[in-house]
Steps between C-alpha positions, in 0.01 A plus 500: 500500500413158359421654161822702500694187590349311205552791259863521608562123500347452155657816356165628378474840333213632714419862581480506881336803657325623809261787556597745773206721591698670774315290757721190515636398839876519556519120500387498136775743402749279685374196308537680166859594591574140601351365176705745294811385682430125476350462150627592157160611363467878524203618704330818384308709750207686345344803666142608423400864506492592871202735460298222338586260784395758760173566316430125480569451872280797589217381276506133602642511854749239372789594727631165626721674757189580704396130504 
């Protein structure tokens, strides 16, 4: 949130985005909603192709939820 605070305070024209792979914890979604409420910079949420994410997780065992 420090970067968003600076972007907002300085009135910078910055493209703010996050990548939602469908595996983000609920707390992250809550933080995005809070940031959208509290800051003037729009926050875009980008979604990769779900099939490609599943294939990557299967191939690399990179599922952080199983930590």
